N, C-alpha and C positions, 0 to 999 in steps of 0.2 A: 918083122911086122909087130907093132905094139898097140895096145889099147889106150886111147885118150880118155881120161875121166870125163863124166858128163858136165862137170862144173868148170871145165878148162877149155881153152883154145889151143890149137896147134899153130905155131908161128914158124914161118920159113921165108925163104927169099928165092927169087928167080932172077939171077943177074942183079942182085942187090935191090930188087923190087920186093918189098916186104908184102907178104900175104898172110891172112889169117884163115883158119879153117875151124869149123865147129862140127866135129865128127859125131857129136851127141852120144859118146860112149862106145863108138865102134872102133874097130881096128883100122889103122891107116898104114899104108905102105908107101915108101918113097919111090917115086917113078923116076927111073934113070933114062935120060934122054941121050941118044947117041950123038947128038950135035955137040961138038967140043966147045962151041962158043956159048953154050947155055950151061950155066952153073946153077944147080938146084941144091939147096941145103936146108936142113931143119934148124931152127933157132931155139927150139924147146917148147915146152908146154907152160902155159900161164893160167892161173885162175882168172875167171871172168871178173872177179872183184879185186884183182891185183891193183895196187895204187898206180903203178906206172910200168909200162912195158912197150917195146917197139924198137925198131932199128931202121937205119938208112932213110931218115926223114919222115917216117910214118910212126906215130905214137898213139897210145891210148892212155889217157890220164883220168883216173877215178878219184875225184876229190871227196873226202868224207863229209858228212853233214856237219855244219858248224865250223868249217875250215875254209881257208883260201889256199891256193897253190901258187907259190912264187916261182916264176920261170923267166927265161930270157928268149927273145926272138929278135934276130938281127941286132943283137947287142942292146936291145931295148927291154926294159922291165915289163913283164906281163903278169897279171893276176887272173886266176881262174876261180870261179865260184864253185860251190858244191855241185856234184853230179858228174856223169861221164862226159869226157871230151875226146874227140878224135882230131889229132893234129897232123897235118901234112905240111911239114916245114923242115927243110934241111938244116936251118940254123937254130932250131929249137933246142933249148938246154933246160934240164930240170934235175934237181938233186932230191931224190925221195927221202933221204935221211933228214934233211933240214929244210925242205921246200914247203912243208905244210905249216900254217900258222892259224891259231884260233881267231875266229871273227870277233870274239869278245875282248881281244886285246885292246887296251886303250890307244896304243900307238904301234902301228905296223909300218915298218920301213923296208923298202926293197929297192936298192939302188937309188934312182932319183924319184921313186914313187913313195908318197907318204900318205898314210890314212890316220886321221886323228878322231877319236871318239871321246868327247869331253863329257864327263859325268855332270849331273845336276849339282849346282852349288860350287862349280869349279870354273876356272878360266885357264887359258894357255898363253904363254908368251912365245912367239915365233918370229923368226927373221926370214924374209924373202929377199935375198941379196942384202942390201943395206936398209931395207924398209922394215921398221918394226910393226908388228901387228899383235893385238890382244884379241883372242878368239873366245867368245862366250859359249856357254853350254847350249846345245840344241839336240833335237832328236836325230837328225841326219848327221853322218860323219863328214868331216872336212877331208877333201882329197886334193893333194898337191902333186903335180908331176913337174918338179923343178930341181935342177941340180944344185941351186944355191939356197934351197930351203933348209932351215935349221930350227929345231925345237930347243928352247931353253928350259931345262928342268928346274923345279923348285928346290930339289935336293937329290942326292944320288939315287934314292929309291922312289922318287915321286916326280911325275911329269907336270903336275898342275898346281895352281895356287887357289886359295879360297876366294870365292866370288864376293864374299861379304867384307873383305878387307877394304877399309875406307880409302886408302891411298895406295895405288900400284903404279910404279914407274917402269917403263920399258923403253929404253932409248930416248927418243924425243916424244914418246907417247905417254900421256899421264891419264890415269883412270881415277876419278875422284867421286866419292859418295858422301856428301854431307848428310848428317842425320837431321831430323826435324828438331828445330830449336838451336841450330848452329849453322855456320857458313864456313866455307873454305877460303883461305887467303893465299893468293899467288901474285906473282909479278911477271910482267912481260917487258923485258928491257928496263926493269926498275919501276914500271908503272903498275899501280895496284889493280888487281882484278879480283872481284868477289864472286865466289861460286856458291849459288843457292841450291837447295834440294830440288831435284827434277820433279815436275808435276806428273810426268808420265812414268814415274817409278823406274827410270833408267839412270845408269851412271853417266857422269859427265866425262867425255873424252876430249882431251886437248892434245893435238899433235903439233907441237912447236918446239924447236930446239932452244928457243930463247925464253920459254916459259919456265919459271921457277916456283914450285909449290912451297909454301911456308908452313902453315898449320891450320887447325880449325879453332874457331872461337865461338863461344855460346852466345845466342841471342835470346835465350829464355830468361826467366826471372832468377836473379842471383841475390843471395843475402850475405852480407859481409859484416863482421864485427870489427870496429875500429876503437883503439889502435890495433893495427894488424900485428901478426907475429913478427914480421920483418921490421916494422917500426920499433917494436919492443926490443928486438935483438940489437938494433943499431943504437938505441938509447942506452941500453945496458953496456954496450961496448964503449960508449963515450963517457958514461958515468958509472964507474965501477962500484962506488959506494952508495948508489941510489937505493932508497927504500922500495919495498915491493909495490906500494901504492903509486910511487912516482914512475915506476916502470909500466904498471898495468893500466894506469889512467892517463888521460890527456889533461894537462894542467891548464886552467884558465884563471884570469883575474877578474873579479866582479867590480862593479862601480865603487863599492866601499872597500876596495883593496884587499879582498879576501880571496885565498886560493881554493879552487874547487877542482876535483878530478872527475872526469866524465868518460864513460864508455857508451858508444852509440851503436845502434843497429841500422844499417842502410840496406834497403831492398831496391834493386834497379834492374834494368834490362837494356841491351844495346839495340836501339830502334833503327839506327842508320849505320850499319857496319862500315860503309865506305868513308863516311865523315869521321867516325870515331878512330879508325885505323890511320886515316890520312893525317889527322891532327894530333893524335896521342900515341899511335903505334900500338902493336899488339900487347906489349907488356906495360904500357903506360896508363891503361884505363883505371885499374884499381888504385895505384898510387895517386893519380890525379883526383879520383873521387874522394879518397881519404883526405888529401890536402885541402881541397875546396870545401869539403864538409866541415872540417875543423876551422878553416878560415872564416866561413860564414857564421859558424857558431860562436867563434871568439868575438866577432864584431857585435853580435847581439848581447852576449854575456857581459861585455865591457860596459854596456849601457844599462845594465840591470843590477839591482842590489841582490845580495845573497837571499834575502827573504823572498823577493820577487821570483828569483830562479827556482827556489824550493817550492813555493806555492804553485808556480806555473807548471812545474814538472809533475805535481800531484793532482792538478785539476786540468787535465788535457781536454781541450774542446769546450770548456765552460767559460762563459763571460767573454772578456776581451780575448783577442788572439794571443795564444801562449807563445813563448819565445821559441819553442820547438816548431810551431807552425810558421813563425817568421823565418826561421832558418830553412825550413823545407821549401817555402815559397821562393826565397832567394836562390836556394841551391837548384831548384827545379828549372828556373830560367837559365842559370849558368850552364847546367849540363845539357840542356836542349841544344845549345849551339855546338856541342860536341857529339851529337847523335846518340845521347844517352837519356833514357827516360827514368826519372826518379819515381818509385812507387811508394816508398815508405821510409820515414826517418823517425826513430824513437831513441830516447835515452834509456839504455839498458841498466846502467848503474851510475850513481852519483855519490861522491863523498867530499867532505870538507877536510882539507889538508891540515888545518890548524886543529890539533887534538883537543885543546881546551874548548874551543867553540863547538867542535864535533861532539864533545861530551855533553855540553849544555843542550845542544840540539837533540841529542839522544834522550836526555832526561825530559826535555820538553815533549818529545815525541811519545815517551812512556806515559807522561801525565795526560797528554791528549788521548792516548789510547785508553787509559783507565776511565777518563771522563766519557769518552765515546762509548765504552762498554757499559758504564752505569746508565748513560742516557738510553742506550739501546735496551737495557733491562727494564727501565721505567716505561719506555714506549711499549715494550712487549707486555708488561703487566697491564698497562692501560688497555692495550688491544684485547687482552684476555677478558678483562672485566666488561669491556664494551661488547665483546662477542657474546658473553653470557647474558647480558641484559637484552641484547637483540634476540637471542635464542628464546629467552623467557617471554618476551613480548610476542614473538612469532608463534609460540605455543598457545598463548592466550587468544591471539587473533584466530588461530586455526580452530580452537574449541568454540569460540563465539560464532565463527562462520558455519561450523558444522551444526550448531544448535539452531541458528537462523534458517539454515537450509532444511532442517528437519521440520520446523514449524511451517515453512513455506510448502514443503512437500505434503504435510497433513492437510493444510487448507486447500491445496490444489486437488487432493484426493476427494475431499467433501464436495467441493465445487463440481468436480467431474462427475461424481455420483448423482448429484442433483440434476445436472445437465442431462445425463443419460436417462434418468427417471422421467423427466419432462419430455424428452424426445420419445420415450416409449409410449407415454399417454397420448401424445399427438399422433403417433403412428397408429395406435389402436383406434382413435376417433376417426382418423382418415380412412382406415380400413373398413370400419362400420359404415361410414357414410358412403364409401364406394360400393359396399355390398348392397345397401338399401337402394342406391341408384340403379344398380344392375338389376335388382329384383323388380323395381318399378318398370324398367324397360322390358323385362320379360313379360310382366302382366299386360303391358300395353300391346305387346306383340301377340300374346296368347291370352285373350279375355277369359277363356274357359278355365285357365289355371286360377285366375282371380276369383271366379265364381266358386271353384273348388275350395279355395282357401277360405272364402266367406262361409261356405257351407260347413267346413270343419270348425270354424269359429262359432257358428250358431249351435252346432252340435255340442261343442264343448261347454257352451253356456247352458244348454238344455240339460246336460248330464248333471250339472250341479244345482238345477232348479227344483222346487217343490210345487206340485200341481194340486190345487184344491178344487174339488167338484162339489157344488152346493145345490140345494133344492131351489125350486122356483120361487119360494118365498124368501129366500135369502138367509135362512137360518142355518147356522153352522153349529153343529154339535156332534158329539160323539155318537149320539144315538140316531142321528139323522142319516146315517149311511155314508159317512165321509170316506172318501177314497183318496188316499195320498200316494203319490208316486215320486220316488226320488231317483 
């Protein structure tokens, strides 16, 4: 009789029928049955958290957190998620040493069962039989239960490819991502197909065994310097003893039979890729642009003298149409037929191949520069004197204006004071008149007040009067008893 720990189960079988007991730490005794047809045996004690235990078609599987358990049932692959599982299956098979796999694994393979978890920014190439598939990244894993499934790794240590790769080919499936300002070029049985950037921000998928991808070409603004490096290389190859100017410049003949070398700058963009590729090919756009530019320029220069060419190149856009504008106008029409838009054409550099004439032109240019400098200095001196005179006149005008404003302000002040004084006198007269009118109304309403005022007036008069009392005979003298009262 032995004691089973509290954290354990006791497992046994009765005629190969597995049973579990939880004695909860108590002692357990094996009961012997006298029936010889009943076989009872203990199979041992197992911790309750043991990953896997069981016999005779009854099993307990405890899958740790963050793991899957790879097992077999009826020769079919089975995956168990984390947590305890009770399995009653006589065909169940599980290997505890190799049966657990982390759920974070990017690729889980168990017989015919496949689980793909593609990280952000990655794609996967897979085969389902003979069908190619390109799987994009997503939150949920991809689950396949197919015996013909196959994952094509990018390298021995990596399963996935970068999702930003512009061109990915997988069997007959092509994944194309043209950037803004460019298009993809492909052919279906030799017929051109242009792939534009997707407006929904998704890659373009083409599933066709007869589609052949070629390359990407730019449709944004491009600037080229002609003669190109390839043209210079070919010219130097054919003319071993050519001077540097003959290699670096394109030589033209003017109307007066003088040779000039020109380097031009051309800015263009491919406005219709389908027309441009169809007529010129991917590698023929730049050579065609160079040849046509020099051909049109040669026609115009042959009809112009050296002086006209030099003056026209120095005064672009002034007066009559310059020969550069003539070339640009003609070239623009020619290139439009080939799906190319001409944005700019300028002469970057020009030189006269005859050294004697070139020297004379240089001396003339130096003289012109000196004269121009002197003229500019004279104009500047004149401008300085004119500015000083204007400044002096402006100062005199300002002073005169200030003086006039002071006189006007003084006169305005005197006039304002007189107006205010007159207004004050008028106000006083009006107030006095109103007071007398009000007093008259009071006297009319209260006559007694008028009598009182008259009495006061009489009294005031009597106060200042002198009263003489005389005798009956009318004699007034000091001895007559004069009584005076003041």
